[in-house]
C-alpha positions in Angstrom: 11.2 3.6 20.6 13.0 4.8 17.5 10.7 6.3 14.7 12.1 4.7 11.5 12.7 7.1 8.9 14.0 5.6 5.0 17.1 7.3 3.9 16.2 6.0 0.5 15.9 8.8 -2.3 12.1 9.0 -3.3 11.3 7.4 -6.8 10.2 9.6 -9.7 6.3 8.7 -9.1 6.0 9.9 -5.5 4.8 13.1 -6.7 2.5 11.6 -9.3 1.2 9.2 -7.0 -0.5 12.2 -4.5 -2.4 13.1 -7.5 -6.2 12.5 -8.2 -6.5 9.2 -10.3 -8.4 10.6 -13.1 -5.7 13.1 -13.6 -2.7 10.9 -12.9 -4.2 8.7 -16.0 -4.8 11.5 -18.0 -0.7 12.5 -17.6 0.6 9.0 -17.9 -1.9 7.5 -20.4 -4.0 10.2 -22.3 -1.2 12.8 -23.0 1.4 10.3 -24.1 -1.0 8.2 -26.3 -2.6 11.3 -28.3 1.3 12.5 -28.9 2.5 9.3 -29.9 -0.6 8.7 -32.4 0.3 11.9 -33.9 4.1 11.1 -34.5 3.5 8.5 -37.0 1.6 11.1 -38.7 4.7 14.0 -38.6 6.9 11.5 -39.5 5.2 10.0 -42.7 5.1 13.8 -44.0 9.0 14.1 -43.2 10.3 10.7 -44.4 7.7 9.6 -46.6 6.1 6.3 -47.3 8.5 4.5 -49.3 11.4 5.1 -47.5 9.6 3.8 -44.5 8.5 0.9 -45.8 12.1 -0.5 -46.6 12.8 -1.0 -42.9 9.6 -3.0 -42.0 11.3 -6.2 -42.4 14.2 -5.5 -41.0 12.4 -3.3 -38.5 10.2 -6.0 -37.6 12.7 -8.2 -36.3 14.2 -5.7 -34.1 10.6 -4.0 -33.0 10.2 -8.1 -31.3 13.0 -8.3 -29.4 13.1 -4.9 -28.3 8.7 -5.3 -27.5 9.5 -8.6 -25.3 12.7 -7.0 -23.5 10.6 -4.1 -22.5 7.2 -6.1 -21.7 9.5 -8.7 -19.5 10.7 -5.6 -17.3 7.3 -4.1 -17.3 5.8 -7.1 -16.0 8.5 -7.4 -13.4 7.8 -3.9 -11.8 4.3 -4.4 -11.9 4.5 -7.6 -10.0 7.0 -6.4 -7.5 4.9 -2.9 -6.6 1.9 -5.4 -6.2 3.4 -7.7 -3.9 4.6 -5.0 -2.1 1.2 -3.5 -1.9 -0.2 -6.7 -0.8 2.1 -6.9 1.7 1.7 -3.6 3.3 -2.1 -4.7 3.5 -1.2 -8.0 5.5 1.2 -6.2 7.6 -1.5 -3.6 9.0 -3.8 -6.7 9.5 -1.0 -8.5 11.2 -0.7 -5.1 13.6 -4.3 -4.7 14.2 -4.7 -8.6 15.2 -1.7 -8.0 17.7 -3.4 -4.9 19.3 -6.6 -6.7 19.7 -5.0 -10.0 21.3 -3.1 -7.3 23.7 -6.5 -6.5 24.5 -7.8 -9.6 25.5 -4.7 -10.7 27.0 -5.2 -7.6 29.1 -7.9 -9.4 31.1 -5.6 -11.7 32.9 -3.8 -8.7 34.5 -4.8 -6.8 37.6 -6.9 -4.0 37.3 -4.6 -1.1 37.5 -2.2 -2.9 35.2 -5.0 -3.7 32.9 -6.5 -0.2 32.9 -3.3 1.3 32.1 -2.5 -0.9 29.0 -6.1 -0.6 27.3 -5.8 3.4 27.8 -2.3 3.0 25.9 -3.5 0.7 23.4 -6.4 2.9 22.7 -3.9 6.0 22.4 -2.0 4.3 19.9 -4.6 3.2 17.7 -6.1 6.6 17.6 -2.5 8.4 17.1 -1.8 5.7 14.1 -5.1 6.5 12.3 -5.3 10.2 12.8 -1.4 11.1 12.7 0.7 8.1 11.3 -1.4 7.6 8.3 -1.0 11.7 7.1 2.5 11.7 8.1 3.3 8.0 5.8 1.3 9.6 2.7 4.0 12.4 2.9 6.9 9.8 3.6 7.1 10.8 7.3 6.7 9.2 10.7 4.4 10.3 13.2 5.9 11.7 17.1 2.4 11.1 18.5 2.0 7.6 17.3 6.0 6.9 18.5 4.7 8.1 21.9 1.8 6.3 22.3 3.9 2.7 21.2 6.2 3.5 24.0 3.3 3.9 26.6 2.4 0.6 25.7 5.7 -0.8 26.7 6.0 1.5 29.5 2.5 0.2 31.3 3.6 -3.5 30.1 6.9 -3.3 31.8 5.6 -1.9 35.0 3.2 -4.8 35.4 4.5 -7.0 38.2 3.6 -10.4 37.9 2.1 -12.1 41.2 1.8 -15.8 40.3 3.1 -18.0 37.2 0.2 -17.4 35.4 0.7 -13.9 35.3 4.3 -14.2 34.0 2.7 -16.1 31.2 0.4 -13.6 30.4 3.2 -10.7 30.8 5.6 -12.8 28.0 2.9 -13.2 25.6 2.0 -9.7 26.0 5.4 -8.6 25.3 5.5 -11.1 22.4 2.4 -9.8 20.9 3.9 -6.1 21.3 6.9 -6.8 19.5 4.5 -8.1 16.7 2.9 -4.6 16.7 6.4 -3.0 16.8 7.7 -5.2 13.6 4.3 -4.6 12.1 4.9 -1.0 12.2 8.4 -0.5 11.4 7.6 -3.0 8.2 4.6 -0.7 7.6 6.6 2.8 7.6 9.6 1.3 5.2 7.1 0.2 3.0 5.7 3.9 2.7 8.4 5.0 0.8 7.6 2.7 -2.0 9.8 0.1 -3.9 10.9 1.3 -7.1 14.0 3.5 -7.2 14.6 6.3 -9.6 16.9 4.5 -11.7 14.2 1.8 -12.7 11.7 4.5 -13.3 14.2 5.8 -15.8 14.3 2.8 -17.3 10.7 2.3 -17.2 10.3 5.5 -18.8 12.8 5.4 -22.0 12.1 2.2 -22.4 8.5 2.9 -23.0 9.5 5.9 -25.1 12.0 3.6 -27.3 9.6 0.8 -27.5 6.6 3.1 -28.6 9.2 5.5 -30.7 10.2 2.4 -32.5 6.7 1.8 -34.2 7.0 5.3 -35.8 9.6 3.6 -38.4 7.0 1.0 -39.8 4.7 2.2 -42.8 1.4 0.8 -43.3 -0.6 2.1 -46.7 -3.3 2.8 -44.0 -2.0 5.6 -42.3 -5.0 5.6 -40.1 -4.9 2.1 -39.2 -1.0 2.6 -38.3 -2.1 5.4 -35.9 -5.0 3.2 -34.2 -2.3 0.5 -33.3 0.5 2.9 -32.1 -2.2 4.5 -29.8 -3.4 1.1 -29.0 0.4 -0.3 -27.9 0.8 3.3 -26.2 -2.4 2.9 -24.1 -1.1 -0.7 -23.1 2.4 0.3 -22.4 1.5 3.6 -20.3 -1.3 1.7 -18.4 1.1 -0.8 -17.1 2.8 2.6 -15.7 -0.1 4.0 -14.4 -0.5 0.8 -12.5 3.0 1.2 -10.9 2.7 4.8 -9.8 -0.7 4.4 -8.7 0.3 1.4 -6.0 3.9 2.0 -5.7 3.6 4.2 -2.5 1.1 2.1 -0.5 -0.3 4.3 2.0 -0.7 7.8 -0.4 -2.7 8.3 -3.3 -6.1 7.4 -4.4 -5.3 3.8 -4.5 -3.7 2.9 -0.9 -4.1 0.8 2.1 -6.6 2.4 4.5 -6.4 1.9 8.3 -9.6 0.0 8.2 -8.6 -3.1 10.5 -7.0 -0.6 13.1 -10.7 1.1 13.3 -12.6 -2.1 13.7 -9.9 -3.2 16.5 -10.9 0.2 17.9 -14.4 0.0 17.9 -14.4 -3.4 19.2 -12.6 -2.0 22.2 -15.3 0.1 22.8 -18.2 -2.7 23.0 -15.4 -4.4 25.3 -15.1 -7.6 22.9 
């Protein structure tokens, strides 16, 4: 078996996704929002209320266009990473289900083959939980888990069917083993994230341009304008926070845990 290693460059959110969620929120939402709320005050002092007010009508039409375009882009990115995160959860569940089926199918093998297959199944799940998951946080693969998967294949292929019933069972074992391999391969690919660096640049620059556009409007009540700018900033940067938090589904504070695999391992111990 050959380990899968993504060669795609890491997205800009890879480093931030490893931070605690509160710190990530402070850096992505809190700090930019404070700066955005301070900017209208500074610009008002530099340009003046009268000069800014003359831009309100024309700038309003342009801001509506800019706002809609960025809202569509941001919503698209959020939907993509959320679907990717949900798919990662499904792949882990599928992998766990296939492993449970393999354990049950081993009942149809002779004693020596059954013991070898179950031993390697247990070894694989433990290696996946203890080694593969920490490796995926670093966008790596675990040699231990790969070798354990090789052991399952070796145990299955070493089985010699003695009758037609055993042949059918062995064929299904190999089929379920293919499902395990496919689910693991997809899991390793998903661990590297789904938002490329170029899209991160567009999202970040779009957020700055959209919020920066509001600095050149002028309302009589500067405090109200500052509050509105802060609310818009929170909304936009919260969307970016969601993308950063779940872009790498096996890393960070919000991630897919190997609970399904752990439950399968517990069922092995109970013999059910």
